[in-house]
C-alpha positions as CSV (number, residue, x, y, z in Angstrom):
1,X,18.4,38.3,-4.2
2,X,18.7,37.5,-0.5
3,X,20.7,34.6,0.7
4,X,18.5,31.7,1.8
5,X,21.2,29.7,3.6
6,X,22.3,30.6,7.1
7,X,25.9,30.1,8.2
8,X,24.9,27.0,10.1
9,X,23.3,25.5,7.0
10,X,26.5,26.2,5.1
11,X,28.7,24.7,7.8
12,X,26.5,21.6,7.9
13,X,26.7,21.2,4.2
14,X,30.5,21.6,4.3
15,X,30.7,19.0,7.1
16,X,28.5,16.5,5.2
17,X,30.6,17.0,2.0
18,X,33.8,16.4,3.9
19,X,32.3,13.2,5.4
20,X,31.4,12.0,2.0
21,X,34.8,12.6,0.6
22,X,36.5,10.9,3.6
23,X,34.2,8.0,3.1
24,X,35.1,7.7,-0.6
25,X,38.8,7.8,0.4
26,X,38.2,4.9,2.8
27,X,36.3,2.9,0.1
28,X,39.2,3.4,-2.3
29,X,42.0,2.8,0.1
30,X,40.4,-0.4,1.5
31,X,39.2,-1.6,-1.9
32,X,35.8,-2.1,-0.4
33,X,33.1,-3.6,-2.6
34,X,29.9,-1.7,-3.2
35,X,26.5,-3.4,-3.7
36,X,24.3,-1.5,-6.1
37,X,20.5,-1.6,-5.6
38,X,18.3,-0.4,-8.5
39,X,14.5,-0.2,-8.9
40,X,13.0,-3.1,-10.8
41,X,12.0,-0.8,-13.6
42,X,15.8,-0.2,-14.2
43,X,17.1,-3.8,-14.1
44,X,16.0,-7.2,-12.9
45,X,19.6,-8.1,-11.9
46,X,19.8,-8.4,-8.1
47,X,23.5,-8.9,-7.3
48,X,25.4,-6.0,-8.9
49,X,28.7,-5.2,-7.2
50,X,31.2,-2.5,-8.1
51,X,34.6,-1.1,-7.3
52,X,35.4,2.6,-6.8
53,X,37.9,3.7,-9.5
54,X,38.2,7.4,-8.9
55,X,36.3,10.4,-7.5
56,X,36.5,14.2,-7.2
57,X,34.5,17.0,-5.6
58,X,31.6,16.5,-8.2
59,X,31.4,12.8,-9.1
60,X,32.7,9.2,-8.6
61,X,33.4,6.5,-11.1
62,X,32.5,2.8,-10.4
63,X,33.7,-0.2,-12.3
64,X,30.8,-2.7,-12.6
65,X,32.2,-6.1,-13.4
66,X,28.8,-7.8,-13.2
67,X,27.7,-6.2,-16.4
68,X,28.9,-7.3,-19.8
69,X,27.6,-4.2,-21.5
70,X,25.6,-1.0,-20.8
71,X,23.9,1.7,-22.8
72,X,22.8,5.2,-22.2
73,X,19.5,4.0,-20.8
74,X,21.1,3.7,-17.4
75,X,21.7,7.5,-17.3
76,X,19.5,9.2,-14.8
77,X,18.7,6.0,-12.9
78,X,18.7,6.3,-9.1
79,X,21.0,3.8,-7.3
80,X,21.4,2.9,-3.6
81,X,24.9,1.8,-2.7
82,X,25.7,-0.4,0.3
83,X,29.2,-1.0,1.6
84,X,31.3,-1.8,4.7
85,X,34.5,0.0,5.7
86,X,36.9,-0.4,8.7
87,X,37.4,2.4,11.2
88,X,40.6,4.4,10.6
89,X,41.6,4.6,14.2
90,X,39.9,1.9,16.2
91,X,41.1,-1.5,15.2
92,X,38.5,-4.2,14.5
93,X,35.6,-1.8,14.3
94,X,33.5,-1.8,11.1
95,X,30.8,0.5,9.8
96,X,28.0,-0.6,7.4
97,X,26.9,2.4,5.4
98,X,24.7,3.5,2.4
99,X,24.2,6.4,0.1
100,X,21.9,7.3,-2.7
101,X,22.9,8.9,-6.0
102,X,22.2,9.0,-9.7
103,X,24.1,7.7,-12.8
104,X,25.2,10.7,-14.9
105,X,27.3,8.8,-17.5
106,X,28.1,5.3,-18.8
107,X,31.3,4.2,-20.5
108,X,32.5,0.8,-21.8
109,X,36.3,0.7,-21.7
110,X,38.4,-1.0,-24.4
111,X,38.9,-3.9,-21.9
112,X,35.1,-4.5,-22.0
113,X,34.6,-3.2,-18.4
114,X,31.5,-1.0,-17.8
115,X,32.1,2.2,-15.8
116,X,29.3,4.2,-14.2
117,X,29.9,7.9,-13.5
118,X,27.7,9.0,-10.6
119,X,26.9,12.3,-8.9
120,X,28.6,12.9,-5.6
121,X,26.1,11.8,-2.9
122,X,24.8,14.5,-0.6
123,X,25.1,12.4,2.6
124,X,25.9,9.0,4.0
125,X,23.8,7.0,6.5
126,X,24.0,3.9,8.5
127,X,22.8,0.8,6.5
128,X,21.7,-1.1,9.6
129,X,19.1,0.7,11.6
130,X,17.4,4.0,11.5
131,X,18.9,6.2,14.2
132,X,15.5,7.0,15.7
133,X,14.8,3.4,16.6
134,X,15.2,2.7,20.3
135,X,16.0,-0.8,21.6
136,X,15.5,-2.1,25.1
137,X,18.6,-3.7,26.4
138,X,19.2,-6.6,28.7
139,X,21.8,-5.3,31.3
140,X,23.9,-8.4,30.6
141,X,24.5,-7.1,27.1
142,X,26.1,-3.9,28.5
143,X,28.3,-5.5,31.1
144,X,30.3,-2.4,31.9
145,X,29.1,1.2,32.2
146,X,31.0,4.2,33.7
147,X,29.8,7.8,33.7
148,X,31.8,11.1,34.3
149,X,31.0,14.7,33.9
150,X,32.6,15.7,30.6
151,X,36.2,14.5,30.3
152,X,38.3,16.8,28.0
153,X,40.6,15.5,25.3
154,X,44.0,14.7,26.8
155,X,42.5,13.5,30.1
156,X,44.4,10.6,31.7
157,X,41.5,8.3,32.3
158,X,43.1,6.4,35.2
159,X,43.2,9.7,37.2
160,X,39.4,10.4,36.7
161,X,37.0,8.9,39.2
162,X,33.6,8.1,37.6
163,X,30.3,9.4,39.1
164,X,28.7,6.1,38.4
165,X,30.3,2.6,37.8
166,X,28.2,-0.4,37.1
167,X,30.7,-2.6,38.9
168,X,29.6,-1.1,42.2
169,X,26.4,0.8,41.3
170,X,24.4,-1.8,39.3
171,X,23.3,-3.4,42.5
172,X,22.3,0.0,43.8
173,X,19.9,0.7,40.9
174,X,21.9,2.0,38.0
175,X,21.2,0.4,34.6
176,X,20.9,1.1,30.9
177,X,17.2,1.2,29.8
178,X,17.6,1.5,26.1
179,X,19.9,2.5,23.2
180,X,19.5,4.0,19.8
181,X,22.2,4.6,17.2
182,X,22.7,8.1,18.5
183,X,21.7,8.0,22.2
184,X,20.8,6.1,25.3
185,X,18.6,6.3,28.4
186,X,19.7,5.4,32.0
187,X,17.5,4.5,34.9
188,X,19.0,5.4,38.3
189,X,17.4,4.8,41.7
190,X,16.7,8.1,43.4
191,X,18.7,7.4,46.4
192,X,21.8,6.8,44.2
193,X,20.9,9.9,42.2
194,X,21.0,12.1,45.3
195,X,24.4,10.7,46.2
196,X,26.1,10.6,42.7
197,X,24.2,13.3,40.8
198,X,22.5,15.6,43.3
199,X,22.2,18.3,40.6
200,X,21.5,17.8,36.9
201,X,20.6,20.2,34.2
202,X,19.5,19.7,30.6
203,X,22.3,20.6,28.2
204,X,25.1,19.3,30.5
205,X,27.7,17.2,28.9
206,X,28.8,13.8,30.2
207,X,31.3,11.2,29.2
208,X,30.6,7.4,29.1
209,X,32.7,4.3,28.8
210,X,30.7,1.1,28.2
211,X,31.1,-2.4,26.8
212,X,28.6,-4.0,24.5
213,X,28.1,-7.7,23.6
214,X,25.9,-9.3,20.9
215,X,24.7,-11.8,23.5
216,X,25.6,-12.6,27.1
217,X,29.0,-14.3,27.2
218,X,30.1,-13.1,23.8
219,X,33.3,-11.0,23.3
220,X,32.8,-7.4,24.3
221,X,33.5,-4.2,22.3
222,X,34.4,-1.1,24.2
223,X,33.1,2.4,23.5
224,X,33.9,5.9,24.6
225,X,31.2,8.6,24.0
226,X,30.4,12.1,24.9
227,X,26.7,12.9,25.3
228,X,24.5,15.8,26.1
229,X,21.7,15.4,28.7
230,X,18.4,16.0,26.9
231,X,15.7,14.7,29.2
232,X,15.2,14.2,33.0
233,X,12.1,12.4,34.4
234,X,11.7,11.6,38.0
235,X,9.2,8.8,38.7
236,X,8.4,9.2,42.4
237,X,6.2,6.1,42.4
238,X,9.0,3.8,41.2
239,X,11.6,5.8,43.1
240,X,13.9,6.2,40.0
241,X,15.0,8.9,37.5
242,X,15.3,8.4,33.8
243,X,18.1,10.4,32.0
244,X,18.0,10.7,28.3
245,X,21.3,11.4,26.5
246,X,22.2,12.2,22.9
247,X,25.7,11.2,21.7
248,X,27.7,14.1,20.3
249,X,31.2,12.6,19.9
250,X,33.2,9.4,20.2
251,X,36.6,8.7,21.6
252,X,39.5,6.3,22.0
253,X,42.6,6.0,24.2
254,X,45.8,6.9,22.5
255,X,49.3,5.4,23.0
256,X,49.9,7.7,26.0
257,X,46.8,6.4,27.7
258,X,45.0,9.7,27.2
259,X,41.5,10.2,25.9
260,X,41.0,11.6,22.4
261,X,37.6,12.8,21.1
262,X,36.5,13.1,17.5
263,X,33.1,14.2,15.9
264,X,30.6,11.5,15.1
265,X,30.8,10.2,11.5
266,X,27.5,9.8,9.9
267,X,25.7,10.9,13.1
268,X,26.3,7.7,15.0
269,X,28.9,6.0,17.1
270,X,31.1,3.9,14.9
271,X,30.6,0.1,15.4
272,X,27.6,0.5,17.7
273,X,25.0,0.1,15.0
274,X,25.6,-3.7,14.6
275,X,24.8,-4.2,18.3
276,X,21.6,-2.1,18.1
277,X,20.7,-4.2,15.0
278,X,21.3,-7.5,16.7
279,X,19.6,-6.5,20.0
280,X,16.5,-5.3,18.0
281,X,16.4,-8.6,16.0
282,X,16.6,-10.6,19.3
283,X,13.6,-8.6,20.7
284,X,11.5,-9.5,17.6
285,X,12.5,-13.2,17.9
286,X,11.6,-13.2,21.6
287,X,8.2,-11.7,20.9
288,X,7.7,-14.2,18.2
289,X,8.5,-17.1,20.5
290,X,6.4,-15.6,23.3
291,X,3.3,-15.4,21.0
292,X,3.6,-19.0,19.8
């Protein structure tokens, strides 16, 4: 029988499994609570929380304190688990995540506690906003933006001059048009493009540093991302060019003041999702007010 998986498929499956196991390690070490969501045909109980007790390469075991008893009728039920964990390397950054799995076993311990054994989930996703949703952004909510051609790990950032810097270039026609959980689009006046980026090619890599705030005047969170240029559109009537980027890695500054990159976890920049969620919610509220 011929192999149906390519090497890339196998590599992707291995990466996803590694992310799931790393995520379970974070849940266990941080003693994060999981909220369990079942179909109404399974149970009418709405607030079921659990604690991760153990896991291996095939399954995980949750202790479900909200239940006083459980039978084998739970076996086979699909469950969606929601949880929040802290980033390992960037202090103060949180991720809100979810995964779907099935119950494969139920046990009531001598202490009376109910344990659910579940299949290892195949993948983990953001619990806040689908990555395909794009949100228009008020420039005041991204008060700082700097762009370089790709900076390598180990770069001393203070020695690298950006191609674009909102501190000086915002007034010259450089702004963020929209964000998604895995990308962004910039609008740049053509005169500035000819000066700062006279040549651009799809597939090129760029590095970004930006700050995001939930609302103007609120405390800012800083992000480092690497992105690949996916789309270029020159609007000659408006005299501006739109550049569409896809995020491919995220970074942080280490104790030596050098840049360190790491692959994206769960296909999005850690901590950015909550801002996308808030900005999207604000847009809906503004539309509601505008239609009143």
